[in-house]
PyMOL CGO cylinders between C-alpha atoms (Angstrom):
from pymol import cmd
from pymol.cgo import CYLINDER

trace = [
    CYLINDER, 0.00, 0.00, 0.00, 1.06, 3.57, -0.53, 0.3, 1, 1, 1, 1, 1, 1,
    CYLINDER, 1.06, 3.57, -0.53, 2.10, 5.22, 2.68, 0.3, 1, 1, 1, 1, 1, 1,
    CYLINDER, 2.10, 5.22, 2.68, 0.38, 8.26, 4.13, 0.3, 1, 1, 1, 1, 1, 1,
    CYLINDER, 0.38, 8.26, 4.13, 3.34, 10.49, 3.24, 0.3, 1, 1, 1, 1, 1, 1,
    CYLINDER, 3.34, 10.49, 3.24, 2.85, 9.80, -0.47, 0.3, 1, 1, 1, 1, 1, 1,
    CYLINDER, 2.85, 9.80, -0.47, 5.55, 7.17, -1.00, 0.3, 1, 1, 1, 1, 1, 1,
    CYLINDER, 5.55, 7.17, -1.00, 4.63, 4.55, -3.53, 0.3, 1, 1, 1, 1, 1, 1,
    CYLINDER, 4.63, 4.55, -3.53, 4.70, 0.83, -2.88, 0.3, 1, 1, 1, 1, 1, 1,
    CYLINDER, 4.70, 0.83, -2.88, 7.72, -0.92, -4.36, 0.3, 1, 1, 1, 1, 1, 1,
    CYLINDER, 7.72, -0.92, -4.36, 7.29, -3.13, -7.41, 0.3, 1, 1, 1, 1, 1, 1,
    CYLINDER, 7.29, -3.13, -7.41, 8.40, -6.14, -5.36, 0.3, 1, 1, 1, 1, 1, 1,
    CYLINDER, 8.40, -6.14, -5.36, 5.80, -5.43, -2.65, 0.3, 1, 1, 1, 1, 1, 1,
    CYLINDER, 5.80, -5.43, -2.65, 3.14, -4.91, -5.31, 0.3, 1, 1, 1, 1, 1, 1,
    CYLINDER, 3.14, -4.91, -5.31, 4.08, -8.24, -6.90, 0.3, 1, 1, 1, 1, 1, 1,
    CYLINDER, 4.08, -8.24, -6.90, 3.75, -9.90, -3.49, 0.3, 1, 1, 1, 1, 1, 1,
    CYLINDER, 3.75, -9.90, -3.49, 0.32, -8.32, -3.00, 0.3, 1, 1, 1, 1, 1, 1,
    CYLINDER, 0.32, -8.32, -3.00, -0.90, -9.68, -6.35, 0.3, 1, 1, 1, 1, 1, 1,
    CYLINDER, -0.90, -9.68, -6.35, 0.44, -13.13, -5.50, 0.3, 1, 1, 1, 1, 1, 1,
    CYLINDER, 0.44, -13.13, -5.50, -1.25, -13.12, -2.08, 0.3, 1, 1, 1, 1, 1, 1,
    CYLINDER, -1.25, -13.12, -2.08, -4.50, -12.09, -3.76, 0.3, 1, 1, 1, 1, 1, 1,
    CYLINDER, -4.50, -12.09, -3.76, -4.19, -15.09, -6.09, 0.3, 1, 1, 1, 1, 1, 1,
    CYLINDER, -4.19, -15.09, -6.09, -4.33, -12.98, -9.26, 0.3, 1, 1, 1, 1, 1, 1,
    CYLINDER, -4.33, -12.98, -9.26, -1.78, -15.07, -11.17, 0.3, 1, 1, 1, 1, 1, 1,
    CYLINDER, -1.78, -15.07, -11.17, -0.44, -12.10, -13.10, 0.3, 1, 1, 1, 1, 1, 1,
    CYLINDER, -0.44, -12.10, -13.10, 2.64, -12.06, -15.31, 0.3, 1, 1, 1, 1, 1, 1,
    CYLINDER, 2.64, -12.06, -15.31, 5.50, -9.66, -14.56, 0.3, 1, 1, 1, 1, 1, 1,
    CYLINDER, 5.50, -9.66, -14.56, 4.46, -7.54, -17.55, 0.3, 1, 1, 1, 1, 1, 1,
    CYLINDER, 4.46, -7.54, -17.55, 0.87, -7.32, -16.28, 0.3, 1, 1, 1, 1, 1, 1,
    CYLINDER, 0.87, -7.32, -16.28, 2.10, -6.33, -12.83, 0.3, 1, 1, 1, 1, 1, 1,
    CYLINDER, 2.10, -6.33, -12.83, 4.36, -3.62, -14.24, 0.3, 1, 1, 1, 1, 1, 1,
    CYLINDER, 4.36, -3.62, -14.24, 1.48, -2.25, -16.34, 0.3, 1, 1, 1, 1, 1, 1,
    CYLINDER, 1.48, -2.25, -16.34, -0.99, -2.26, -13.43, 0.3, 1, 1, 1, 1, 1, 1,
    CYLINDER, -0.99, -2.26, -13.43, 1.28, -0.74, -10.78, 0.3, 1, 1, 1, 1, 1, 1,
    CYLINDER, 1.28, -0.74, -10.78, 1.06, 2.92, -11.97, 0.3, 1, 1, 1, 1, 1, 1,
    CYLINDER, 1.06, 2.92, -11.97, -2.75, 2.69, -11.79, 0.3, 1, 1, 1, 1, 1, 1,
    CYLINDER, -2.75, 2.69, -11.79, -2.53, 1.21, -8.31, 0.3, 1, 1, 1, 1, 1, 1,
    CYLINDER, -2.53, 1.21, -8.31, -0.27, 4.06, -7.19, 0.3, 1, 1, 1, 1, 1, 1,
    CYLINDER, -0.27, 4.06, -7.19, -2.65, 6.65, -8.66, 0.3, 1, 1, 1, 1, 1, 1,
    CYLINDER, -2.65, 6.65, -8.66, -5.74, 5.21, -6.98, 0.3, 1, 1, 1, 1, 1, 1,
    CYLINDER, -5.74, 5.21, -6.98, -3.88, 4.64, -3.70, 0.3, 1, 1, 1, 1, 1, 1,
    CYLINDER, -3.88, 4.64, -3.70, -3.29, 8.42, -3.53, 0.3, 1, 1, 1, 1, 1, 1,
    CYLINDER, -3.29, 8.42, -3.53, -7.00, 9.07, -4.16, 0.3, 1, 1, 1, 1, 1, 1,
    CYLINDER, -7.00, 9.07, -4.16, -8.01, 6.56, -1.50, 0.3, 1, 1, 1, 1, 1, 1,
    CYLINDER, -8.01, 6.56, -1.50, -5.66, 8.29, 0.94, 0.3, 1, 1, 1, 1, 1, 1,
    CYLINDER, -5.66, 8.29, 0.94, -7.47, 11.56, 0.30, 0.3, 1, 1, 1, 1, 1, 1,
    CYLINDER, -7.47, 11.56, 0.30, -10.88, 9.94, 0.81, 0.3, 1, 1, 1, 1, 1, 1,
    CYLINDER, -10.88, 9.94, 0.81, -9.76, 8.29, 4.04, 0.3, 1, 1, 1, 1, 1, 1,
    CYLINDER, -9.76, 8.29, 4.04, -8.36, 11.56, 5.38, 0.3, 1, 1, 1, 1, 1, 1,
    CYLINDER, -8.36, 11.56, 5.38, -11.75, 13.30, 5.39, 0.3, 1, 1, 1, 1, 1, 1,
    CYLINDER, -11.75, 13.30, 5.39, -13.01, 13.84, 8.93, 0.3, 1, 1, 1, 1, 1, 1,
    CYLINDER, -13.01, 13.84, 8.93, -16.79, 13.76, 9.16, 0.3, 1, 1, 1, 1, 1, 1,
    CYLINDER, -16.79, 13.76, 9.16, -16.85, 14.10, 12.92, 0.3, 1, 1, 1, 1, 1, 1,
    CYLINDER, -16.85, 14.10, 12.92, -20.13, 13.06, 14.47, 0.3, 1, 1, 1, 1, 1, 1,
    CYLINDER, -20.13, 13.06, 14.47, -22.02, 13.30, 11.19, 0.3, 1, 1, 1, 1, 1, 1,
    CYLINDER, -22.02, 13.30, 11.19, -23.77, 10.10, 10.24, 0.3, 1, 1, 1, 1, 1, 1,
    CYLINDER, -23.77, 10.10, 10.24, -23.53, 9.14, 6.59, 0.3, 1, 1, 1, 1, 1, 1,
    CYLINDER, -23.53, 9.14, 6.59, -26.35, 7.32, 4.85, 0.3, 1, 1, 1, 1, 1, 1,
    CYLINDER, -26.35, 7.32, 4.85, -26.65, 5.94, 1.36, 0.3, 1, 1, 1, 1, 1, 1,
    CYLINDER, -26.65, 5.94, 1.36, -29.98, 5.65, -0.44, 0.3, 1, 1, 1, 1, 1, 1,
    CYLINDER, -29.98, 5.65, -0.44, -30.72, 3.39, -3.39, 0.3, 1, 1, 1, 1, 1, 1,
    CYLINDER, -30.72, 3.39, -3.39, -33.67, 4.11, -5.67, 0.3, 1, 1, 1, 1, 1, 1,
    CYLINDER, -33.67, 4.11, -5.67, -34.16, 1.22, -8.11, 0.3, 1, 1, 1, 1, 1, 1,
    CYLINDER, -34.16, 1.22, -8.11, -36.73, 3.18, -10.11, 0.3, 1, 1, 1, 1, 1, 1,
    CYLINDER, -36.73, 3.18, -10.11, -34.40, 6.13, -10.70, 0.3, 1, 1, 1, 1, 1, 1,
    CYLINDER, -34.40, 6.13, -10.70, -34.58, 7.03, -14.38, 0.3, 1, 1, 1, 1, 1, 1,
    CYLINDER, -34.58, 7.03, -14.38, -31.40, 7.05, -16.46, 0.3, 1, 1, 1, 1, 1, 1,
    CYLINDER, -31.40, 7.05, -16.46, -32.29, 10.40, -18.05, 0.3, 1, 1, 1, 1, 1, 1,
]
cmd.load_cgo(trace, "trace")
């Protein structure tokens, strides 16, 4: 995982993560996927840093919501 200070995960650690997840990826696939992982890891860090305090968050699903 990318650290909170913005450092990226090493290629070797990323390879280990894919192996532990059972993805069975080739080295080329891992090298192609890693930049995307690093990009989204930064975005996830931003999302996780938001402090909502005592606000309760609720999600609503409307199955009849039109696609217009």
